[in-house]
Short mmCIF file of the C-alpha atoms (twelve columns), coordinates in Angstrom:
data_MODEL
# 
_entry.id   MODEL 
# 
loop_
_atom_site.group_PDB 
_atom_site.id 
_atom_site.type_symbol 
_atom_site.label_atom_id 
_atom_site.label_alt_id 
_atom_site.label_comp_id 
_atom_site.label_asym_id 
_atom_site.label_seq_id 
_atom_site.Cartn_x 
_atom_site.Cartn_y 
_atom_site.Cartn_z 
_atom_site.pdbx_PDB_model_num 
ATOM 1   C CA . MET A 1   227.172 -110.869 87.714  1 
ATOM 2   C CA . PRO A 2   226.430 -112.290 91.133  1 
ATOM 3   C CA . ASN A 3   224.213 -110.398 93.708  1 
ATOM 4   C CA . THR A 4   226.823 -110.307 96.140  1 
ATOM 5   C CA . LEU A 5   230.477 -111.613 96.741  1 
ATOM 6   C CA . THR A 6   231.712 -112.260 100.117 1 
ATOM 7   C CA . MET A 7   235.985 -112.878 100.304 1 
ATOM 8   C CA . PRO A 8   237.772 -113.610 103.284 1 
ATOM 9   C CA . ALA A 9   240.973 -111.078 103.949 1 
ATOM 10  C CA . PRO A 10  243.089 -113.638 105.355 1 
ATOM 11  C CA . ALA A 11  246.146 -112.909 108.115 1 
ATOM 12  C CA . LYS A 12  249.544 -113.505 107.433 1 
ATOM 13  C CA . LEU A 13  252.644 -114.459 110.080 1 
ATOM 14  C CA . ASN A 14  256.278 -113.904 108.971 1 
ATOM 15  C CA . ARG A 15  257.814 -116.805 110.522 1 
ATOM 16  C CA . PHE A 16  261.050 -114.599 110.357 1 
ATOM 17  C CA . LEU A 17  262.116 -111.053 109.471 1 
ATOM 18  C CA . HIS A 18  265.661 -109.866 108.782 1 
ATOM 19  C CA . ILE A 19  266.937 -106.633 107.811 1 
ATOM 20  C CA . THR A 20  269.793 -106.600 105.439 1 
ATOM 21  C CA . GLY A 21  270.186 -102.965 104.477 1 
ATOM 22  C CA . ARG A 22  268.516 -99.584  104.327 1 
ATOM 23  C CA . ARG A 23  268.192 -98.199  100.766 1 
ATOM 24  C CA . PRO A 24  269.255 -94.548  99.818  1 
ATOM 25  C CA . ASP A 25  265.486 -93.508  99.400  1 
ATOM 26  C CA . GLY A 26  265.128 -94.779  102.924 1 
ATOM 27  C CA . TYR A 27  263.232 -98.087  102.553 1 
ATOM 28  C CA . HIS A 28  264.607 -100.987 104.387 1 
ATOM 29  C CA . GLU A 29  265.786 -104.420 102.396 1 
ATOM 30  C CA . LEU A 30  264.814 -107.298 103.952 1 
ATOM 31  C CA . GLN A 31  264.340 -111.169 103.786 1 
ATOM 32  C CA . THR A 32  261.135 -112.602 105.079 1 
ATOM 33  C CA . LEU A 33  258.765 -115.941 104.852 1 
ATOM 34  C CA . PHE A 34  255.336 -115.247 104.699 1 
ATOM 35  C CA . GLN A 35  252.990 -117.423 105.365 1 
ATOM 36  C CA . MET A 36  249.031 -117.320 105.157 1 
ATOM 37  C CA . LEU A 37  246.308 -117.985 108.460 1 
ATOM 38  C CA . ASP A 38  243.247 -119.918 108.113 1 
ATOM 39  C CA . TRP A 39  242.189 -116.768 109.756 1 
ATOM 40  C CA . SER A 40  240.328 -113.613 108.041 1 
ATOM 41  C CA . ASP A 41  238.430 -110.184 107.740 1 
ATOM 42  C CA . GLN A 42  235.466 -110.832 105.622 1 
ATOM 43  C CA . LEU A 43  234.694 -108.440 102.793 1 
ATOM 44  C CA . THR A 44  231.312 -108.260 101.214 1 
ATOM 45  C CA . PHE A 45  230.653 -106.760 98.076  1 
ATOM 46  C CA . THR A 46  227.277 -105.839 96.555  1 
ATOM 47  C CA . PRO A 47  226.645 -103.530 93.376  1 
ATOM 48  C CA . THR A 48  224.530 -101.117 93.289  1 
ATOM 49  C CA . SER A 49  222.284 -98.634  91.046  1 
ATOM 50  C CA . GLN A 50  224.618 -95.542  91.110  1 
ATOM 51  C CA . PRO A 51  228.498 -95.165  90.093  1 
ATOM 52  C CA . GLY A 52  230.637 -94.946  93.132  1 
ATOM 53  C CA . LEU A 53  231.998 -96.541  96.471  1 
ATOM 54  C CA . LEU A 54  229.446 -97.081  99.623  1 
ATOM 55  C CA . PHE A 55  232.121 -98.571  102.341 1 
ATOM 56  C CA . HIS A 56  230.802 -99.529  105.695 1 
ATOM 57  C CA . CYS A 57  233.113 -100.818 108.331 1 
ATOM 58  C CA . SER A 58  231.788 -103.060 111.760 1 
ATOM 59  C CA . ASP A 59  234.458 -100.037 113.329 1 
ATOM 60  C CA . PRO A 60  232.970 -97.002  112.462 1 
ATOM 61  C CA . ALA A 61  236.526 -95.307  112.892 1 
ATOM 62  C CA . LEU A 62  237.714 -97.443  109.910 1 
ATOM 63  C CA . GLU A 63  235.159 -95.922  107.716 1 
ATOM 64  C CA . THR A 64  237.407 -92.876  105.864 1 
ATOM 65  C CA . ASP A 65  238.831 -92.027  102.282 1 
ATOM 66  C CA . ASP A 66  242.119 -93.227  103.538 1 
ATOM 67  C CA . ASN A 67  240.951 -96.946  104.157 1 
ATOM 68  C CA . LEU A 68  242.750 -99.238  102.074 1 
ATOM 69  C CA . VAL A 69  239.518 -100.681 101.360 1 
ATOM 70  C CA . ALA A 70  238.907 -97.631  99.842  1 
ATOM 71  C CA . ARG A 71  242.022 -96.398  98.332  1 
ATOM 72  C CA . ALA A 72  242.127 -99.662  96.334  1 
ATOM 73  C CA . TYR A 73  238.710 -98.981  95.220  1 
ATOM 74  C CA . ARG A 74  240.047 -96.299  93.570  1 
ATOM 75  C CA . LEU A 75  243.341 -97.275  91.961  1 
ATOM 76  C CA . ILE A 76  241.034 -100.083 90.567  1 
ATOM 77  C CA . CYS A 77  238.479 -97.561  88.950  1 
ATOM 78  C CA . GLU A 78  241.378 -95.705  87.452  1 
ATOM 79  C CA . GLN A 79  243.214 -98.503  86.044  1 
ATOM 80  C CA . VAL A 80  240.157 -99.913  84.337  1 
ATOM 81  C CA . ASP A 81  238.492 -95.864  83.585  1 
ATOM 82  C CA . GLN A 82  235.442 -96.428  85.244  1 
ATOM 83  C CA . GLU A 83  233.938 -95.466  88.589  1 
ATOM 84  C CA . LEU A 84  232.227 -99.256  89.645  1 
ATOM 85  C CA . PRO A 85  229.017 -99.155  91.294  1 
ATOM 86  C CA . VAL A 86  229.294 -101.143 94.699  1 
ATOM 87  C CA . SER A 87  228.807 -101.085 98.193  1 
ATOM 88  C CA . ILE A 88  231.653 -103.033 100.173 1 
ATOM 89  C CA . HIS A 89  230.979 -103.959 104.190 1 
ATOM 90  C CA . LEU A 90  234.497 -104.758 105.890 1 
ATOM 91  C CA . GLN A 91  233.933 -107.007 109.199 1 
ATOM 92  C CA . LYS A 92  236.996 -106.830 111.018 1 
ATOM 93  C CA . PHE A 93  238.300 -109.958 113.140 1 
ATOM 94  C CA . LEU A 94  241.998 -109.666 112.840 1 
ATOM 95  C CA . PRO A 95  243.302 -107.295 115.442 1 
ATOM 96  C CA . MET A 96  244.824 -104.052 114.281 1 
ATOM 97  C CA . GLY A 97  248.091 -102.811 114.065 1 
ATOM 98  C CA . GLY A 98  249.372 -106.888 115.082 1 
ATOM 99  C CA . GLY A 99  252.041 -107.324 112.481 1 
ATOM 100 C CA . LEU A 100 249.398 -109.583 111.105 1 
ATOM 101 C CA . GLY A 101 248.900 -108.077 107.535 1 
ATOM 102 C CA . GLY A 102 245.004 -107.358 108.156 1 
ATOM 103 C CA . GLY A 103 245.066 -104.034 106.574 1 
ATOM 104 C CA . SER A 104 247.532 -104.742 103.356 1 
ATOM 105 C CA . SER A 105 244.892 -108.070 103.117 1 
ATOM 106 C CA . ASP A 106 241.600 -105.850 103.429 1 
ATOM 107 C CA . ALA A 107 242.902 -103.840 100.324 1 
ATOM 108 C CA . ALA A 108 244.536 -107.166 98.634  1 
ATOM 109 C CA . SER A 109 240.550 -108.660 98.819  1 
ATOM 110 C CA . THR A 110 239.317 -105.581 97.678  1 
ATOM 111 C CA . LEU A 111 241.169 -105.606 94.417  1 
ATOM 112 C CA . LEU A 112 240.783 -109.611 93.860  1 
ATOM 113 C CA . GLY A 113 237.152 -109.033 94.753  1 
ATOM 114 C CA . LEU A 114 236.572 -106.213 92.297  1 
ATOM 115 C CA . ASN A 115 238.320 -107.868 89.464  1 
ATOM 116 C CA . GLN A 116 235.942 -111.166 90.101  1 
ATOM 117 C CA . LEU A 117 232.769 -109.419 90.716  1 
ATOM 118 C CA . PHE A 118 232.944 -106.935 87.413  1 
ATOM 119 C CA . ASN A 119 234.449 -109.393 85.558  1 
ATOM 120 C CA . LEU A 120 237.537 -106.683 84.831  1 
ATOM 121 C CA . ASN A 121 239.719 -109.776 83.666  1 
ATOM 122 C CA . LEU A 122 242.705 -107.690 84.866  1 
ATOM 123 C CA . ASP A 123 245.853 -110.199 85.877  1 
ATOM 124 C CA . GLN A 124 247.788 -110.989 88.399  1 
ATOM 125 C CA . PRO A 125 251.052 -108.921 87.644  1 
ATOM 126 C CA . THR A 126 248.493 -105.970 87.043  1 
ATOM 127 C CA . LEU A 127 246.889 -106.551 90.840  1 
ATOM 128 C CA . GLU A 128 250.176 -107.017 92.136  1 
ATOM 129 C CA . ARG A 129 251.486 -103.921 90.723  1 
ATOM 130 C CA . LEU A 130 248.428 -101.431 91.760  1 
ATOM 131 C CA . GLY A 131 248.871 -103.777 95.584  1 
ATOM 132 C CA . ARG A 132 252.436 -102.439 95.540  1 
ATOM 133 C CA . THR A 133 251.786 -98.935  95.267  1 
ATOM 134 C CA . LEU A 134 249.257 -99.129  98.592  1 
ATOM 135 C CA . GLY A 135 251.993 -100.978 100.740 1 
ATOM 136 C CA . ALA A 136 254.475 -103.589 100.558 1 
ATOM 137 C CA . ASP A 137 252.910 -106.547 102.173 1 
ATOM 138 C CA . VAL A 138 250.134 -106.203 99.822  1 
ATOM 139 C CA . PRO A 139 251.485 -108.229 96.703  1 
ATOM 140 C CA . VAL A 140 251.758 -111.004 98.678  1 
ATOM 141 C CA . PHE A 141 247.932 -111.523 99.485  1 
ATOM 142 C CA . VAL A 142 247.192 -110.305 96.037  1 
ATOM 143 C CA . ARG A 143 249.471 -113.530 95.123  1 
ATOM 144 C CA . GLY A 144 247.731 -115.676 97.699  1 
ATOM 145 C CA . GLN A 145 250.856 -118.263 98.173  1 
ATOM 146 C CA . THR A 146 253.386 -118.741 101.366 1 
ATOM 147 C CA . ALA A 147 256.275 -117.108 100.088 1 
ATOM 148 C CA . TRP A 148 259.929 -116.046 100.311 1 
ATOM 149 C CA . ALA A 149 260.236 -112.335 100.441 1 
ATOM 150 C CA . GLU A 150 262.841 -110.062 99.682  1 
ATOM 151 C CA . GLY A 151 263.632 -106.336 98.337  1 
ATOM 152 C CA . ILE A 152 260.979 -104.102 100.596 1 
ATOM 153 C CA . GLY A 153 258.806 -107.195 101.041 1 
ATOM 154 C CA . ASP A 154 257.570 -107.429 97.390  1 
ATOM 155 C CA . LYS A 155 259.766 -109.921 95.356  1 
ATOM 156 C CA . LEU A 156 257.979 -113.065 95.955  1 
ATOM 157 C CA . THR A 157 259.247 -116.776 95.683  1 
ATOM 158 C CA . PRO A 158 256.676 -119.157 96.240  1 
ATOM 159 C CA . ILE A 159 257.532 -121.809 98.787  1 
ATOM 160 C CA . ALA A 160 255.600 -124.718 100.715 1 
ATOM 161 C CA . LEU A 161 255.763 -124.966 104.497 1 
ATOM 162 C CA . ASP A 162 253.953 -127.823 106.660 1 
ATOM 163 C CA . GLU A 163 250.762 -125.961 107.218 1 
ATOM 164 C CA . LEU A 164 250.754 -126.400 111.082 1 
ATOM 165 C CA . TRP A 165 248.960 -124.677 114.237 1 
ATOM 166 C CA . HIS A 166 250.090 -121.350 115.577 1 
ATOM 167 C CA . ILE A 167 249.491 -119.596 118.883 1 
ATOM 168 C CA . ILE A 168 248.996 -115.874 118.088 1 
ATOM 169 C CA . VAL A 169 249.165 -113.409 121.484 1 
ATOM 170 C CA . HIS A 170 247.900 -110.060 120.770 1 
ATOM 171 C CA . PRO A 171 249.117 -108.258 123.908 1 
ATOM 172 C CA . ASN A 172 246.549 -104.816 123.203 1 
ATOM 173 C CA . VAL A 173 248.991 -102.837 122.866 1 
ATOM 174 C CA . HIS A 174 249.932 -100.265 119.787 1 
ATOM 175 C CA . VAL A 175 253.292 -100.723 118.147 1 
ATOM 176 C CA . SER A 176 254.582 -97.964  115.965 1 
ATOM 177 C CA . THR A 177 255.980 -99.204  112.934 1 
ATOM 178 C CA . ALA A 178 257.373 -95.927  111.813 1 
ATOM 179 C CA . THR A 179 259.047 -94.841  114.965 1 
ATOM 180 C CA . LEU A 180 260.955 -98.904  114.860 1 
ATOM 181 C CA . PHE A 181 262.035 -98.418  111.417 1 
ATOM 182 C CA . SER A 182 263.648 -94.959  112.403 1 
ATOM 183 C CA . HIS A 183 265.514 -95.915  116.102 1 
ATOM 184 C CA . PRO A 184 268.736 -96.102  115.895 1 
ATOM 185 C CA . GLU A 185 268.722 -99.336  117.591 1 
ATOM 186 C CA . LEU A 186 267.421 -101.123 115.144 1 
ATOM 187 C CA . THR A 187 269.435 -104.062 113.894 1 
ATOM 188 C CA . ARG A 188 270.034 -103.134 109.542 1 
ATOM 189 C CA . ASP A 189 272.896 -105.655 108.977 1 
ATOM 190 C CA . THR A 190 271.565 -109.182 109.117 1 
ATOM 191 C CA . PRO A 191 273.702 -111.344 106.257 1 
ATOM 192 C CA . VAL A 192 271.834 -111.695 103.123 1 
ATOM 193 C CA . SER A 193 270.797 -115.812 102.833 1 
ATOM 194 C CA . THR A 194 269.681 -118.154 100.088 1 
ATOM 195 C CA . ILE A 195 266.033 -119.104 100.504 1 
ATOM 196 C CA . GLN A 196 265.936 -121.737 103.556 1 
ATOM 197 C CA . PRO A 197 262.653 -122.845 104.349 1 
ATOM 198 C CA . GLU A 198 264.258 -123.996 107.747 1 
ATOM 199 C CA . LEU A 199 264.746 -120.383 108.951 1 
ATOM 200 C CA . ALA A 200 261.027 -120.428 109.546 1 
ATOM 201 C CA . ILE A 201 261.913 -122.272 112.507 1 
ATOM 202 C CA . HIS A 202 265.336 -121.261 113.046 1 
ATOM 203 C CA . GLY A 203 265.143 -117.638 111.893 1 
ATOM 204 C CA . HIS A 204 264.783 -114.924 113.881 1 
ATOM 205 C CA . ASN A 205 262.925 -111.269 113.245 1 
ATOM 206 C CA . ASP A 206 265.441 -108.339 113.878 1 
ATOM 207 C CA . PHE A 207 262.631 -105.750 115.699 1 
ATOM 208 C CA . GLU A 208 261.951 -108.615 119.028 1 
ATOM 209 C CA . PRO A 209 264.881 -107.088 120.719 1 
ATOM 210 C CA . LEU A 210 263.866 -103.404 120.268 1 
ATOM 211 C CA . VAL A 211 260.012 -104.206 120.707 1 
ATOM 212 C CA . ARG A 212 260.982 -106.391 124.119 1 
ATOM 213 C CA . ARG A 213 262.726 -102.658 125.368 1 
ATOM 214 C CA . LEU A 214 260.348 -100.342 124.080 1 
ATOM 215 C CA . TYR A 215 257.016 -102.301 125.058 1 
ATOM 216 C CA . PRO A 216 257.105 -103.869 128.487 1 
ATOM 217 C CA . GLN A 217 253.750 -105.757 127.813 1 
ATOM 218 C CA . ILE A 218 255.188 -107.177 124.858 1 
ATOM 219 C CA . ASP A 219 257.913 -108.134 126.811 1 
ATOM 220 C CA . GLN A 220 255.976 -109.722 129.320 1 
ATOM 221 C CA . ALA A 221 253.747 -111.791 127.023 1 
ATOM 222 C CA . PHE A 222 257.458 -113.087 125.594 1 
ATOM 223 C CA . GLU A 223 258.419 -113.862 128.999 1 
ATOM 224 C CA . CYS A 224 255.191 -116.050 129.923 1 
ATOM 225 C CA . CYS A 225 255.243 -117.628 126.421 1 
ATOM 226 C CA . GLN A 226 258.818 -119.172 126.701 1 
ATOM 227 C CA . ASP A 227 257.383 -121.569 128.913 1 
ATOM 228 C CA . TYR A 228 255.519 -123.285 126.443 1 
ATOM 229 C CA . GLY A 229 257.960 -122.997 123.013 1 
ATOM 230 C CA . ASN A 230 259.933 -120.910 121.029 1 
ATOM 231 C CA . ALA A 231 258.019 -117.580 121.000 1 
ATOM 232 C CA . ARG A 232 258.569 -114.866 118.024 1 
ATOM 233 C CA . LEU A 233 257.118 -111.486 116.622 1 
ATOM 234 C CA . THR A 234 255.558 -111.116 113.489 1 
ATOM 235 C CA . GLY A 235 256.154 -107.923 111.501 1 
ATOM 236 C CA . THR A 236 256.701 -105.197 113.746 1 
ATOM 237 C CA . GLY A 237 254.414 -106.676 116.595 1 
ATOM 238 C CA . ALA A 238 252.610 -105.975 118.409 1 
ATOM 239 C CA . CYS A 239 251.763 -110.055 118.122 1 
ATOM 240 C CA . LEU A 240 254.430 -112.679 118.861 1 
ATOM 241 C CA . PHE A 241 253.397 -116.628 118.202 1 
ATOM 242 C CA . MET A 242 254.763 -119.926 118.578 1 
ATOM 243 C CA . THR A 243 254.178 -122.881 116.419 1 
ATOM 244 C CA . MET A 244 252.552 -126.107 117.774 1 
ATOM 245 C CA . PRO A 245 252.699 -129.628 116.527 1 
ATOM 246 C CA . ASP A 246 248.582 -129.684 116.181 1 
ATOM 247 C CA . GLN A 247 245.490 -128.229 117.289 1 
ATOM 248 C CA . ALA A 248 245.200 -130.327 120.319 1 
ATOM 249 C CA . SER A 249 248.135 -128.930 121.907 1 
ATOM 250 C CA . ALA A 250 247.412 -125.502 120.402 1 
ATOM 251 C CA . GLU A 251 243.885 -125.131 122.154 1 
ATOM 252 C CA . ASN A 252 245.926 -126.470 125.333 1 
ATOM 253 C CA . VAL A 253 248.459 -123.956 125.189 1 
ATOM 254 C CA . ARG A 254 246.175 -121.053 123.909 1 
ATOM 255 C CA . HIS A 255 244.018 -121.553 127.196 1 
ATOM 256 C CA . SER A 256 246.935 -121.788 129.685 1 
ATOM 257 C CA . ILE A 257 248.342 -118.521 128.198 1 
ATOM 258 C CA . GLN A 258 244.803 -117.066 128.092 1 
ATOM 259 C CA . ASP A 259 244.961 -117.763 131.804 1 
ATOM 260 C CA . ARG A 260 248.152 -116.178 132.836 1 
ATOM 261 C CA . LEU A 261 247.780 -113.174 130.394 1 
ATOM 262 C CA . PRO A 262 244.032 -111.793 131.238 1 
ATOM 263 C CA . ASP A 263 244.631 -108.516 129.438 1 
ATOM 264 C CA . ALA A 264 245.738 -110.086 126.413 1 
ATOM 265 C CA . ASN A 265 243.965 -112.191 123.472 1 
ATOM 266 C CA . VAL A 266 245.076 -115.113 122.650 1 
ATOM 267 C CA . TYR A 267 244.260 -117.737 119.262 1 
ATOM 268 C CA . ALA A 268 245.328 -120.504 117.891 1 
ATOM 269 C CA . VAL A 269 245.154 -120.593 114.138 1 
ATOM 270 C CA . ARG A 270 246.362 -122.995 111.550 1 
ATOM 271 C CA . GLY A 271 248.658 -122.152 108.818 1 
ATOM 272 C CA . ARG A 272 248.255 -122.453 104.983 1 
ATOM 273 C CA . ASN A 273 250.272 -122.486 101.659 1 
ATOM 274 C CA . LEU A 274 247.306 -121.342 100.174 1 
ATOM 275 C CA . SER A 275 245.371 -118.060 100.956 1 
ATOM 276 C CA . PRO A 276 242.138 -118.466 101.665 1 
ATOM 277 C CA . ALA A 277 240.777 -115.609 99.274  1 
ATOM 278 C CA . HIS A 278 242.012 -117.678 96.741  1 
ATOM 279 C CA . GLN A 279 240.693 -120.821 97.469  1 
ATOM 280 C CA . HIS A 280 237.040 -119.085 98.010  1 
ATOM 281 C CA . LEU A 281 237.961 -117.553 94.314  1 
ATOM 282 C CA . SER A 282 238.884 -120.420 92.668  1 
ATOM 283 C CA . ALA A 283 235.588 -122.570 94.322  1 
ATOM 284 C CA . GLY A 284 233.116 -119.635 93.135  1 
ATOM 285 C CA . ARG A 285 234.493 -120.475 89.428  1 
ATOM 286 C CA . ALA A 286 234.264 -123.972 89.843  1 
# 
């Protein structure tokens, strides 16, 4: 067993997000296209001498028993019927509450990392099943591929997209996902589509009109970004993104938008079809 294992926990984009209905249990049916990003939180796993979890985070406010990392740890311990002796340090780089899936990705990388570090030999379907109990976005990070998603976002079909660069704008406002899903003005009847990679360019996000009405800072960011391209919301926000043809264009636009939106955080990030977490695990096995 290695002394430590360091794992990335990458962000994702919803290249489009259509809400196609509402189930009797209150969950929403949707279609979306998840793309992995080359931009991650970082988790470090260190075996300890005593059973149990020691959890630390660069943001002390996240050091709670309800954190998705701690919950993922407890789930995998229940699955293997042992209390794994480990210290986990979470270094946060991704904006929280931005629609980038940071918490879900942290949970997935915890499942993947513990499975690797302790040679638990749990297969992918088992890890995906565990992840699904933590959140609808966790399975796509466990699988680690750009994917077309349906159901509540957990029915996944792998798909390859061009690994283009994206501008991501975080307006530094917190969006309440629960408020949006329960809002009477949310569109819930977008027609169901067949798998179409071109929706990554031509699709839309059903949350966007509502989010722009409820959050003036996000609307302001959209108004600014429309001068540079077709901006779109990821997830329920607050982040929006634009696709760029290359890194140089992305960096130029990033600087320009940052100058115009000094209270926002603006990033240039490349899309990936294979999760950096899975690339890291594969390199470790080589």
